[in-house]
PDB file of N, CA, C and O in Angstrom:
ATOM      1  N   MET A   1     170.711 -39.492 154.856  1.00  0.00           N
ATOM      2  CA  MET A   1     171.684 -39.140 154.060  1.00  0.00           C
ATOM      3  C   MET A   1     172.289 -38.603 156.255  1.00  0.00           C
ATOM      4  O   MET A   1     171.623 -38.132 157.177  1.00  0.00           O
ATOM      5  N   ASN A   2     173.887 -39.063 156.149  1.00  0.00           N
ATOM      6  CA  ASN A   2     174.763 -38.613 157.558  1.00  0.00           C
ATOM      7  C   ASN A   2     175.346 -37.781 157.161  1.00  0.00           C
ATOM      8  O   ASN A   2     176.098 -38.116 156.246  1.00  0.00           O
ATOM      9  N   TYR A   3     175.372 -36.468 157.507  1.00  0.00           N
ATOM     10  CA  TYR A   3     176.019 -35.578 157.661  1.00  0.00           C
ATOM     11  C   TYR A   3     177.248 -34.949 158.770  1.00  0.00           C
ATOM     12  O   TYR A   3     177.010 -34.579 159.919  1.00  0.00           O
ATOM     13  N   LEU A   4     178.123 -34.944 158.335  1.00  0.00           N
ATOM     14  CA  LEU A   4     179.360 -34.802 159.509  1.00  0.00           C
ATOM     15  C   LEU A   4     179.037 -33.246 159.985  1.00  0.00           C
ATOM     16  O   LEU A   4     178.855 -32.432 159.080  1.00  0.00           O
ATOM     17  N   THR A   5     178.952 -32.761 161.451  1.00  0.00           N
ATOM     18  CA  THR A   5     179.470 -31.965 161.898  1.00  0.00           C
ATOM     19  C   THR A   5     180.369 -31.209 161.383  1.00  0.00           C
ATOM     20  O   THR A   5     181.021 -31.573 160.404  1.00  0.00           O
ATOM     21  N   PRO A   6     180.581 -29.716 162.137  1.00  0.00           N
ATOM     22  CA  PRO A   6     182.215 -29.623 161.303  1.00  0.00           C
ATOM     23  C   PRO A   6     183.246 -30.131 162.361  1.00  0.00           C
ATOM     24  O   PRO A   6     184.361 -30.208 161.845  1.00  0.00           O
ATOM     25  N   GLU A   7     183.231 -30.551 163.847  1.00  0.00           N
ATOM     26  CA  GLU A   7     183.726 -31.173 164.458  1.00  0.00           C
ATOM     27  C   GLU A   7     183.982 -32.434 164.096  1.00  0.00           C
ATOM     28  O   GLU A   7     184.787 -33.192 164.636  1.00  0.00           O
ATOM     29  N   GLN A   8     183.440 -32.609 163.374  1.00  0.00           N
ATOM     30  CA  GLN A   8     183.887 -34.031 163.191  1.00  0.00           C
ATOM     31  C   GLN A   8     184.895 -34.357 161.645  1.00  0.00           C
ATOM     32  O   GLN A   8     185.720 -35.218 161.337  1.00  0.00           O
ATOM     33  N   MET A   9     184.336 -33.247 161.002  1.00  0.00           N
ATOM     34  CA  MET A   9     184.924 -32.601 159.380  1.00  0.00           C
ATOM     35  C   MET A   9     187.077 -32.510 160.344  1.00  0.00           C
ATOM     36  O   MET A   9     188.122 -32.947 159.862  1.00  0.00           O
ATOM     37  N   GLU A  10     186.905 -31.937 161.413  1.00  0.00           N
ATOM     38  CA  GLU A  10     188.043 -31.264 161.907  1.00  0.00           C
ATOM     39  C   GLU A  10     188.704 -32.477 161.823  1.00  0.00           C
ATOM     40  O   GLU A  10     189.669 -32.801 161.130  1.00  0.00           O
ATOM     41  N   GLN A  11     187.706 -33.429 163.044  1.00  0.00           N
ATOM     42  CA  GLN A  11     188.989 -34.652 163.328  1.00  0.00           C
ATOM     43  C   GLN A  11     189.209 -35.212 162.406  1.00  0.00           C
ATOM     44  O   GLN A  11     190.404 -35.383 162.162  1.00  0.00           O
ATOM     45  N   LEU A  12     188.123 -35.811 161.373  1.00  0.00           N
ATOM     46  CA  LEU A  12     188.649 -37.016 160.354  1.00  0.00           C
ATOM     47  C   LEU A  12     189.923 -35.839 159.474  1.00  0.00           C
ATOM     48  O   LEU A  12     190.955 -36.225 158.925  1.00  0.00           O
ATOM     49  N   GLN A  13     189.547 -34.707 159.551  1.00  0.00           N
ATOM     50  CA  GLN A  13     191.185 -33.701 158.645  1.00  0.00           C
ATOM     51  C   GLN A  13     192.296 -34.197 159.796  1.00  0.00           C
ATOM     52  O   GLN A  13     193.192 -34.826 159.233  1.00  0.00           O
ATOM     53  N   GLU A  14     192.461 -34.120 160.947  1.00  0.00           N
ATOM     54  CA  GLU A  14     193.387 -34.107 161.831  1.00  0.00           C
ATOM     55  C   GLU A  14     194.116 -35.703 162.025  1.00  0.00           C
ATOM     56  O   GLU A  14     195.193 -36.282 162.166  1.00  0.00           O
ATOM     57  N   LEU A  15     193.254 -35.819 161.960  1.00  0.00           N
ATOM     58  CA  LEU A  15     193.633 -38.195 161.536  1.00  0.00           C
ATOM     59  C   LEU A  15     194.283 -38.520 160.321  1.00  0.00           C
ATOM     60  O   LEU A  15     195.047 -39.482 160.238  1.00  0.00           O
ATOM     61  N   GLU A  16     193.883 -37.370 158.874  1.00  0.00           N
ATOM     62  CA  GLU A  16     194.388 -37.344 157.939  1.00  0.00           C
ATOM     63  C   GLU A  16     196.198 -36.936 157.841  1.00  0.00           C
ATOM     64  O   GLU A  16     197.208 -37.308 157.244  1.00  0.00           O
ATOM     65  N   LYS A  17     195.856 -36.145 158.645  1.00  0.00           N
ATOM     66  CA  LYS A  17     197.114 -35.172 158.920  1.00  0.00           C
ATOM     67  C   LYS A  17     197.937 -36.236 159.857  1.00  0.00           C
ATOM     68  O   LYS A  17     198.962 -35.576 160.029  1.00  0.00           O
ATOM     69  N   ILE A  18     198.097 -37.170 160.404  1.00  0.00           N
ATOM     70  CA  ILE A  18     199.090 -37.553 161.422  1.00  0.00           C
ATOM     71  C   ILE A  18     198.806 -38.709 160.178  1.00  0.00           C
ATOM     72  O   ILE A  18     199.566 -38.626 159.213  1.00  0.00           O
ATOM     73  N   LYS A  19     198.203 -39.324 160.162  1.00  0.00           N
ATOM     74  CA  LYS A  19     198.588 -40.735 158.969  1.00  0.00           C
ATOM     75  C   LYS A  19     199.802 -40.208 157.539  1.00  0.00           C
ATOM     76  O   LYS A  19     200.818 -40.814 157.198  1.00  0.00           O
ATOM     77  N   LYS A  20     199.414 -39.317 157.130  1.00  0.00           N
ATOM     78  CA  LYS A  20     200.525 -38.919 156.382  1.00  0.00           C
ATOM     79  C   LYS A  20     201.847 -38.668 157.427  1.00  0.00           C
ATOM     80  O   LYS A  20     202.938 -39.208 157.244  1.00  0.00           O
ATOM     81  N   VAL A  21     201.638 -38.032 158.206  1.00  0.00           N
ATOM     82  CA  VAL A  21     203.073 -37.829 158.723  1.00  0.00           C
ATOM     83  C   VAL A  21     203.465 -38.600 159.223  1.00  0.00           C
ATOM     84  O   VAL A  21     204.664 -38.477 159.472  1.00  0.00           O
ATOM     85  N   VAL A  22     202.739 -39.961 159.737  1.00  0.00           N
ATOM     86  CA  VAL A  22     203.047 -41.129 159.865  1.00  0.00           C
ATOM     87  C   VAL A  22     203.738 -42.184 158.956  1.00  0.00           C
ATOM     88  O   VAL A  22     204.350 -43.173 159.358  1.00  0.00           O
ATOM     89  N   MET A  23     203.501 -41.740 157.419  1.00  0.00           N
ATOM     90  CA  MET A  23     203.330 -42.470 156.374  1.00  0.00           C
ATOM     91  C   MET A  23     205.126 -42.259 156.258  1.00  0.00           C
ATOM     92  O   MET A  23     206.084 -43.010 156.076  1.00  0.00           O
ATOM     93  N   ARG A  24     204.968 -41.145 156.425  1.00  0.00           N
ATOM     94  CA  ARG A  24     206.551 -40.316 155.731  1.00  0.00           C
ATOM     95  C   ARG A  24     207.676 -41.106 156.888  1.00  0.00           C
ATOM     96  O   ARG A  24     208.726 -41.635 156.524  1.00  0.00           O
ATOM     97  N   LYS A  25     207.348 -41.066 157.879  1.00  0.00           N
ATOM     98  CA  LYS A  25     208.344 -41.405 159.033  1.00  0.00           C
ATOM     99  C   LYS A  25     208.626 -43.063 158.594  1.00  0.00           C
ATOM    100  O   LYS A  25     209.774 -43.484 158.452  1.00  0.00           O
ATOM    101  N   ILE A  26     207.412 -43.928 158.402  1.00  0.00           N
ATOM    102  CA  ILE A  26     207.803 -45.296 158.090  1.00  0.00           C
ATOM    103  C   ILE A  26     208.118 -46.118 157.072  1.00  0.00           C
ATOM    104  O   ILE A  26     208.587 -47.256 157.051  1.00  0.00           O
ATOM    105  N   LEU A  27     207.745 -45.267 156.126  1.00  0.00           N
ATOM    106  CA  LEU A  27     207.398 -46.230 154.545  1.00  0.00           C
ATOM    107  C   LEU A  27     208.753 -45.283 153.769  1.00  0.00           C
ATOM    108  O   LEU A  27     208.786 -44.056 153.681  1.00  0.00           O
ATOM    109  N   THR A  28     209.719 -46.174 153.307  1.00  0.00           N
ATOM    110  CA  THR A  28     210.301 -45.322 151.851  1.00  0.00           C
ATOM    111  C   THR A  28     209.291 -44.938 150.303  1.00  0.00           C
ATOM    112  O   THR A  28     208.130 -45.166 149.964  1.00  0.00           O
ATOM    113  N   LYS A  29     210.362 -44.319 149.737  1.00  0.00           N
ATOM    114  CA  LYS A  29     209.116 -43.400 148.761  1.00  0.00           C
ATOM    115  C   LYS A  29     209.165 -44.844 147.903  1.00  0.00           C
ATOM    116  O   LYS A  29     208.618 -44.468 146.866  1.00  0.00           O
ATOM    117  N   ASP A  30     209.443 -46.092 147.715  1.00  0.00           N
ATOM    118  CA  ASP A  30     208.921 -46.715 146.734  1.00  0.00           C
ATOM    119  C   ASP A  30     207.821 -47.316 147.753  1.00  0.00           C
ATOM    120  O   ASP A  30     206.834 -47.716 147.135  1.00  0.00           O
ATOM    121  N   ALA A  31     207.733 -47.481 149.120  1.00  0.00           N
ATOM    122  CA  ALA A  31     206.539 -48.325 149.787  1.00  0.00           C
ATOM    123  C   ALA A  31     205.390 -47.063 149.717  1.00  0.00           C
ATOM    124  O   ALA A  31     204.223 -47.454 149.762  1.00  0.00           O
ATOM    125  N   ILE A  32     205.557 -45.894 149.634  1.00  0.00           N
ATOM    126  CA  ILE A  32     204.370 -44.809 149.785  1.00  0.00           C
ATOM    127  C   ILE A  32     203.672 -44.793 148.317  1.00  0.00           C
ATOM    128  O   ILE A  32     202.461 -44.691 148.121  1.00  0.00           O
ATOM    129  N   GLU A  33     204.601 -44.906 147.406  1.00  0.00           N
ATOM    130  CA  GLU A  33     204.080 -44.849 146.020  1.00  0.00           C
ATOM    131  C   GLU A  33     203.197 -46.202 145.601  1.00  0.00           C
ATOM    132  O   GLU A  33     202.169 -46.137 144.927  1.00  0.00           O
ATOM    133  N   ARG A  34     203.781 -47.457 146.121  1.00  0.00           N
ATOM    134  CA  ARG A  34     203.246 -48.055 146.325  1.00  0.00           C
ATOM    135  C   ARG A  34     201.688 -48.015 146.829  1.00  0.00           C
ATOM    136  O   ARG A  34     200.765 -48.555 146.218  1.00  0.00           O
ATOM    137  N   LEU A  35     201.602 -47.531 147.634  1.00  0.00           N
ATOM    138  CA  LEU A  35     200.574 -47.081 148.856  1.00  0.00           C
ATOM    139  C   LEU A  35     199.441 -45.750 147.901  1.00  0.00           C
ATOM    140  O   LEU A  35     198.231 -45.562 148.031  1.00  0.00           O
ATOM    141  N   GLY A  36     200.271 -45.163 147.143  1.00  0.00           N
ATOM    142  CA  GLY A  36     199.323 -44.440 145.985  1.00  0.00           C
ATOM    143  C   GLY A  36     199.080 -44.903 145.581  1.00  0.00           C
ATOM    144  O   GLY A  36     197.871 -44.696 145.478  1.00  0.00           O
ATOM    145  N   ARG A  37     199.524 -46.161 144.723  1.00  0.00           N
ATOM    146  CA  ARG A  37     198.788 -46.926 143.665  1.00  0.00           C
ATOM    147  C   ARG A  37     197.979 -47.867 144.318  1.00  0.00           C
ATOM    148  O   ARG A  37     198.054 -48.784 143.501  1.00  0.00           O
ATOM    149  N   ILE A  38     197.403 -48.200 145.038  1.00  0.00           N
ATOM    150  CA  ILE A  38     196.809 -49.138 145.957  1.00  0.00           C
ATOM    151  C   ILE A  38     195.720 -48.727 146.358  1.00  0.00           C
ATOM    152  O   ILE A  38     194.776 -49.462 146.650  1.00  0.00           O
ATOM    153  N   ARG A  39     195.721 -47.406 146.423  1.00  0.00           N
ATOM    154  CA  ARG A  39     194.630 -46.361 147.014  1.00  0.00           C
ATOM    155  C   ARG A  39     193.348 -45.717 145.638  1.00  0.00           C
ATOM    156  O   ARG A  39     192.143 -45.488 145.736  1.00  0.00           O
ATOM    157  N   VAL A  40     194.218 -45.608 144.556  1.00  0.00           N
ATOM    158  CA  VAL A  40     193.718 -45.907 142.879  1.00  0.00           C
ATOM    159  C   VAL A  40     192.602 -46.857 142.416  1.00  0.00           C
ATOM    160  O   VAL A  40     191.430 -46.763 142.053  1.00  0.00           O
ATOM    161  N   VAL A  41     193.548 -47.843 142.607  1.00  0.00           N
ATOM    162  CA  VAL A  41     192.516 -49.113 142.409  1.00  0.00           C
ATOM    163  C   VAL A  41     191.603 -49.622 143.999  1.00  0.00           C
ATOM    164  O   VAL A  41     190.396 -49.839 144.101  1.00  0.00           O
ATOM    165  N   LYS A  42     192.475 -49.687 144.899  1.00  0.00           N
ATOM    166  CA  LYS A  42     191.736 -50.246 146.333  1.00  0.00           C
ATOM    167  C   LYS A  42     191.542 -49.505 147.516  1.00  0.00           C
ATOM    168  O   LYS A  42     192.066 -49.761 148.600  1.00  0.00           O
ATOM    169  N   PRO A  43     190.757 -48.559 147.264  1.00  0.00           N
ATOM    170  CA  PRO A  43     190.796 -47.302 148.283  1.00  0.00           C
ATOM    171  C   PRO A  43     190.257 -47.746 150.064  1.00  0.00           C
ATOM    172  O   PRO A  43     190.506 -47.151 151.112  1.00  0.00           O
ATOM    173  N   GLU A  44     189.665 -48.681 149.882  1.00  0.00           N
ATOM    174  CA  GLU A  44     189.331 -49.109 151.278  1.00  0.00           C
ATOM    175  C   GLU A  44     190.532 -49.995 151.811  1.00  0.00           C
ATOM    176  O   GLU A  44     190.907 -49.937 152.982  1.00  0.00           O
ATOM    177  N   LEU A  45     191.161 -50.903 150.763  1.00  0.00           N
ATOM    178  CA  LEU A  45     192.841 -50.956 151.484  1.00  0.00           C
ATOM    179  C   LEU A  45     193.618 -50.577 151.361  1.00  0.00           C
ATOM    180  O   LEU A  45     194.647 -50.852 151.978  1.00  0.00           O
ATOM    181  N   ALA A  46     193.502 -49.827 150.570  1.00  0.00           N
ATOM    182  CA  ALA A  46     194.601 -48.839 151.326  1.00  0.00           C
ATOM    183  C   ALA A  46     194.399 -47.923 152.579  1.00  0.00           C
ATOM    184  O   ALA A  46     195.354 -47.468 153.210  1.00  0.00           O
ATOM    185  N   THR A  47     192.994 -47.667 152.919  1.00  0.00           N
ATOM    186  CA  THR A  47     193.140 -47.337 154.138  1.00  0.00           C
ATOM    187  C   THR A  47     193.423 -48.051 155.502  1.00  0.00           C
ATOM    188  O   THR A  47     193.910 -47.654 156.561  1.00  0.00           O
ATOM    189  N   GLN A  48     192.762 -49.678 154.926  1.00  0.00           N
ATOM    190  CA  GLN A  48     192.718 -50.576 156.148  1.00  0.00           C
ATOM    191  C   GLN A  48     194.424 -50.542 156.455  1.00  0.00           C
ATOM    192  O   GLN A  48     194.914 -50.870 157.535  1.00  0.00           O
ATOM    193  N   LEU A  49     194.975 -50.209 155.613  1.00  0.00           N
ATOM    194  CA  LEU A  49     197.033 -50.517 155.637  1.00  0.00           C
ATOM    195  C   LEU A  49     196.717 -49.538 156.237  1.00  0.00           C
ATOM    196  O   LEU A  49     195.684 -49.761 156.869  1.00  0.00           O
ATOM    197  N   GLU A  50     197.121 -48.437 156.383  1.00  0.00           N
ATOM    198  CA  GLU A  50     197.768 -47.528 156.484  1.00  0.00           C
ATOM    199  C   GLU A  50     196.980 -47.246 157.847  1.00  0.00           C
ATOM    200  O   GLU A  50     197.790 -46.648 158.555  1.00  0.00           O
ATOM    201  N   LEU A  51     195.650 -47.412 158.618  1.00  0.00           N
ATOM    202  CA  LEU A  51     195.080 -48.003 159.926  1.00  0.00           C
ATOM    203  C   LEU A  51     195.550 -48.885 160.499  1.00  0.00           C
ATOM    204  O   LEU A  51     195.444 -48.910 161.726  1.00  0.00           O
ATOM    205  N   TYR A  52     196.222 -49.900 159.816  1.00  0.00           N
ATOM    206  CA  TYR A  52     197.315 -51.081 160.627  1.00  0.00           C
ATOM    207  C   TYR A  52     198.993 -50.860 160.770  1.00  0.00           C
ATOM    208  O   TYR A  52     199.856 -51.408 161.457  1.00  0.00           O
ATOM    209  N   LEU A  53     199.001 -50.090 160.058  1.00  0.00           N
ATOM    210  CA  LEU A  53     200.434 -49.314 159.899  1.00  0.00           C
ATOM    211  C   LEU A  53     201.018 -48.186 161.275  1.00  0.00           C
ATOM    212  O   LEU A  53     201.992 -48.042 162.014  1.00  0.00           O
ATOM    213  N   VAL A  54     199.675 -47.568 160.988  1.00  0.00           N
ATOM    214  CA  VAL A  54     199.923 -46.239 162.157  1.00  0.00           C
ATOM    215  C   VAL A  54     199.208 -47.478 163.503  1.00  0.00           C
ATOM    216  O   VAL A  54     199.531 -46.796 164.476  1.00  0.00           O
ATOM    217  N   GLN A  55     198.831 -48.161 163.847  1.00  0.00           N
ATOM    218  CA  GLN A  55     198.622 -48.957 164.656  1.00  0.00           C
ATOM    219  C   GLN A  55     199.940 -49.699 165.473  1.00  0.00           C
ATOM    220  O   GLN A  55     200.108 -49.753 166.691  1.00  0.00           O
ATOM    221  N   LEU A  56     200.674 -50.161 164.562  1.00  0.00           N
ATOM    222  CA  LEU A  56     201.982 -50.586 164.785  1.00  0.00           C
ATOM    223  C   LEU A  56     202.292 -49.620 165.270  1.00  0.00           C
ATOM    224  O   LEU A  56     202.162 -49.383 166.471  1.00  0.00           O
ATOM    225  N   TYR A  57     202.815 -48.782 164.346  1.00  0.00           N
ATOM    226  CA  TYR A  57     203.968 -47.343 164.941  1.00  0.00           C
ATOM    227  C   TYR A  57     203.736 -47.125 166.397  1.00  0.00           C
ATOM    228  O   TYR A  57     204.585 -47.014 167.282  1.00  0.00           O
ATOM    229  N   GLN A  58     202.257 -47.078 166.502  1.00  0.00           N
ATOM    230  CA  GLN A  58     202.104 -46.473 167.842  1.00  0.00           C
ATOM    231  C   GLN A  58     202.508 -46.997 169.064  1.00  0.00           C
ATOM    232  O   GLN A  58     202.991 -46.376 170.010  1.00  0.00           O
ATOM    233  N   ALA A  59     202.129 -48.921 168.922  1.00  0.00           N
ATOM    234  CA  ALA A  59     202.477 -49.691 169.616  1.00  0.00           C
ATOM    235  C   ALA A  59     203.926 -49.528 169.432  1.00  0.00           C
ATOM    236  O   ALA A  59     204.220 -49.880 170.574  1.00  0.00           O
ATOM    237  N   GLY A  60     204.546 -49.388 169.135  1.00  0.00           N
ATOM    238  CA  GLY A  60     205.920 -49.187 168.948  1.00  0.00           C
ATOM    239  C   GLY A  60     206.499 -50.600 168.153  1.00  0.00           C
ATOM    240  O   GLY A  60     207.679 -50.933 168.267  1.00  0.00           O
ATOM    241  N   GLN A  61     205.869 -51.101 167.630  1.00  0.00           N
ATOM    242  CA  GLN A  61     206.301 -52.319 167.169  1.00  0.00           C
ATOM    243  C   GLN A  61     206.940 -52.137 165.862  1.00  0.00           C
ATOM    244  O   GLN A  61     207.395 -53.192 165.420  1.00  0.00           O
ATOM    245  N   ILE A  62     207.147 -50.872 164.937  1.00  0.00           N
ATOM    246  CA  ILE A  62     208.162 -50.823 164.094  1.00  0.00           C
ATOM    247  C   ILE A  62     209.573 -49.960 164.498  1.00  0.00           C
ATOM    248  O   ILE A  62     209.728 -48.839 164.982  1.00  0.00           O
ATOM    249  N   LYS A  63     210.525 -51.013 164.071  1.00  0.00           N
ATOM    250  CA  LYS A  63     211.526 -50.646 164.554  1.00  0.00           C
ATOM    251  C   LYS A  63     211.884 -50.114 162.632  1.00  0.00           C
ATOM    252  O   LYS A  63     211.402 -49.005 162.406  1.00  0.00           O
ATOM    253  N   ASN A  64     212.284 -50.467 161.946  1.00  0.00           N
ATOM    254  CA  ASN A  64     212.839 -49.676 160.878  1.00  0.00           C
ATOM    255  C   ASN A  64     211.815 -48.959 160.232  1.00  0.00           C
ATOM    256  O   ASN A  64     210.717 -48.573 160.632  1.00  0.00           O
ATOM    257  N   VAL A  65     212.509 -48.837 158.942  1.00  0.00           N
ATOM    258  CA  VAL A  65     212.034 -48.219 157.613  1.00  0.00           C
ATOM    259  C   VAL A  65     211.402 -49.345 157.129  1.00  0.00           C
ATOM    260  O   VAL A  65     212.063 -50.377 157.015  1.00  0.00           O
ATOM    261  N   ILE A  66     210.063 -49.324 156.781  1.00  0.00           N
ATOM    262  CA  ILE A  66     209.348 -50.321 155.949  1.00  0.00           C
ATOM    263  C   ILE A  66     209.478 -50.088 154.139  1.00  0.00           C
ATOM    264  O   ILE A  66     208.950 -49.376 153.284  1.00  0.00           O
ATOM    265  N   ASP A  67     210.352 -50.992 154.199  1.00  0.00           N
ATOM    266  CA  ASP A  67     211.010 -50.623 152.318  1.00  0.00           C
ATOM    267  C   ASP A  67     209.196 -51.689 151.446  1.00  0.00           C
ATOM    268  O   ASP A  67     208.262 -52.209 152.057  1.00  0.00           O
ATOM    269  N   ASP A  68     209.443 -51.589 149.922  1.00  0.00           N
ATOM    270  CA  ASP A  68     208.514 -52.157 149.237  1.00  0.00           C
ATOM    271  C   ASP A  68     208.000 -53.277 149.640  1.00  0.00           C
ATOM    272  O   ASP A  68     206.836 -53.506 149.966  1.00  0.00           O
ATOM    273  N   PRO A  69     209.626 -54.535 149.584  1.00  0.00           N
ATOM    274  CA  PRO A  69     209.323 -55.278 149.642  1.00  0.00           C
ATOM    275  C   PRO A  69     208.622 -55.746 150.591  1.00  0.00           C
ATOM    276  O   PRO A  69     207.737 -56.568 150.357  1.00  0.00           O
ATOM    277  N   GLN A  70     208.898 -55.295 151.868  1.00  0.00           N
ATOM    278  CA  GLN A  70     208.092 -55.584 153.180  1.00  0.00           C
ATOM    279  C   GLN A  70     206.828 -54.943 152.976  1.00  0.00           C
ATOM    280  O   GLN A  70     205.864 -55.274 153.666  1.00  0.00           O
ATOM    281  N   LEU A  71     206.738 -54.061 152.098  1.00  0.00           N
ATOM    282  CA  LEU A  71     204.914 -53.253 152.674  1.00  0.00           C
ATOM    283  C   LEU A  71     204.227 -54.410 151.963  1.00  0.00           C
ATOM    284  O   LEU A  71     203.147 -54.861 152.346  1.00  0.00           O
ATOM    285  N   LYS A  72     205.143 -55.038 150.530  1.00  0.00           N
ATOM    286  CA  LYS A  72     203.930 -56.145 149.992  1.00  0.00           C
ATOM    287  C   LYS A  72     203.371 -57.066 150.974  1.00  0.00           C
ATOM    288  O   LYS A  72     202.156 -57.266 150.957  1.00  0.00           O
ATOM    289  N   LYS A  73     204.407 -57.878 152.162  1.00  0.00           N
ATOM    290  CA  LYS A  73     204.320 -58.487 152.559  1.00  0.00           C
ATOM    291  C   LYS A  73     202.824 -58.431 153.540  1.00  0.00           C
ATOM    292  O   LYS A  73     201.890 -59.208 153.737  1.00  0.00           O
ATOM    293  N   ILE A  74     203.143 -57.264 153.935  1.00  0.00           N
ATOM    294  CA  ILE A  74     201.931 -56.950 154.950  1.00  0.00           C
ATOM    295  C   ILE A  74     201.368 -56.715 153.785  1.00  0.00           C
ATOM    296  O   ILE A  74     200.594 -57.634 154.055  1.00  0.00           O
ATOM    297  N   LEU A  75     201.087 -56.440 152.966  1.00  0.00           N
ATOM    298  CA  LEU A  75     199.055 -56.333 151.854  1.00  0.00           C
ATOM    299  C   LEU A  75     199.211 -57.733 151.721  1.00  0.00           C
ATOM    300  O   LEU A  75     198.209 -58.390 152.001  1.00  0.00           O
ATOM    301  N   ASP A  76     200.486 -58.512 151.270  1.00  0.00           N
ATOM    302  CA  ASP A  76     199.410 -60.285 151.333  1.00  0.00           C
ATOM    303  C   ASP A  76     199.263 -60.347 152.379  1.00  0.00           C
ATOM    304  O   ASP A  76     200.393 -60.776 152.146  1.00  0.00           O
ATOM    305  N   SER A  77     198.954 -60.394 153.855  1.00  0.00           N
ATOM    306  CA  SER A  77     198.430 -60.765 154.613  1.00  0.00           C
ATOM    307  C   SER A  77     197.356 -60.145 155.727  1.00  0.00           C
ATOM    308  O   SER A  77     196.715 -60.506 156.714  1.00  0.00           O
ATOM    309  N   LEU A  78     197.639 -58.729 154.738  1.00  0.00           N
ATOM    310  CA  LEU A  78     195.946 -58.287 155.211  1.00  0.00           C
ATOM    311  C   LEU A  78     194.920 -58.385 153.679  1.00  0.00           C
ATOM    312  O   LEU A  78     193.768 -57.951 153.652  1.00  0.00           O
ATOM    313  N   SER A  79     195.518 -58.948 152.637  1.00  0.00           N
ATOM    314  CA  SER A  79     194.308 -59.401 151.805  1.00  0.00           C
ATOM    315  C   SER A  79     194.015 -60.141 151.891  1.00  0.00           C
ATOM    316  O   SER A  79     193.021 -60.452 151.235  1.00  0.00           O
ATOM    317  N   GLY A  80     194.749 -61.266 152.957  1.00  0.00           N
ATOM    318  CA  GLY A  80     194.658 -62.597 152.554  1.00  0.00           C
ATOM    319  C   GLY A  80     195.132 -63.444 152.103  1.00  0.00           C
ATOM    320  O   GLY A  80     194.834 -64.615 152.335  1.00  0.00           O
ATOM    321  N   GLY A  81     195.952 -63.073 151.378  1.00  0.00           N
ATOM    322  CA  GLY A  81     196.993 -63.750 150.209  1.00  0.00           C
ATOM    323  C   GLY A  81     196.085 -63.476 148.642  1.00  0.00           C
ATOM    324  O   GLY A  81     196.227 -63.884 147.489  1.00  0.00           O
ATOM    325  N   GLN A  82     195.585 -63.006 149.004  1.00  0.00           N
ATOM    326  CA  GLN A  82     194.482 -62.766 147.530  1.00  0.00           C
ATOM    327  C   GLN A  82     195.594 -61.768 146.421  1.00  0.00           C
ATOM    328  O   GLN A  82     196.488 -60.931 146.542  1.00  0.00           O
ATOM    329  N   LYS A  83     194.912 -62.439 145.413  1.00  0.00           N
ATOM    330  CA  LYS A  83     196.077 -62.086 144.178  1.00  0.00           C
ATOM    331  C   LYS A  83     194.858 -61.025 142.667  1.00  0.00           C
ATOM    332  O   LYS A  83     193.821 -61.466 142.171  1.00  0.00           O
ATOM    333  N   PHE A  84     195.263 -60.199 142.475  1.00  0.00           N
ATOM    334  CA  PHE A  84     194.856 -59.474 141.855  1.00  0.00           C
ATOM    335  C   PHE A  84     195.508 -59.535 140.389  1.00  0.00           C
ATOM    336  O   PHE A  84     196.723 -59.365 140.289  1.00  0.00           O
ATOM    337  N   LYS A  85     194.629 -59.804 139.110  1.00  0.00           N
ATOM    338  CA  LYS A  85     194.751 -59.610 138.034  1.00  0.00           C
ATOM    339  C   LYS A  85     194.405 -58.441 137.705  1.00  0.00           C
ATOM    340  O   LYS A  85     193.404 -57.892 138.166  1.00  0.00           O
ATOM    341  N   ILE A  86     195.431 -57.760 136.610  1.00  0.00           N
ATOM    342  CA  ILE A  86     195.035 -56.422 135.781  1.00  0.00           C
ATOM    343  C   ILE A  86     194.384 -57.720 134.440  1.00  0.00           C
ATOM    344  O   ILE A  86     194.436 -58.943 134.302  1.00  0.00           O
ATOM    345  N   ILE A  87     193.907 -56.749 133.813  1.00  0.00           N
ATOM    346  CA  ILE A  87     193.356 -57.002 132.416  1.00  0.00           C
ATOM    347  C   ILE A  87     193.406 -56.130 131.328  1.00  0.00           C
ATOM    348  O   ILE A  87     192.694 -55.137 131.181  1.00  0.00           O
ATOM    349  N   LYS A  88     194.284 -56.542 130.561  1.00  0.00           N
ATOM    350  CA  LYS A  88     194.236 -54.994 129.745  1.00  0.00           C
ATOM    351  C   LYS A  88     193.305 -55.218 129.035  1.00  0.00           C
ATOM    352  O   LYS A  88     192.904 -54.357 128.252  1.00  0.00           O
TER     353      LYS A  88
END
């Protein structure tokens, strides 16, 4: 098993704080809610999306706040256009 050292745990916590701050800056309330729903269903996709958005933000490529429709477009491009079907 791989155990994290206290320093690694601290780095992960710091990264999570940075991601939350950036997400609040660049996403609208609706987009943040969508990201939360994605995290429940596909946590790995949500993490990938967050890291992608943080990279864009750090590179200065995000000029405006991202709303829900824009987030959907980004999500489509990341997921390769996969369609997810919800079965009741």
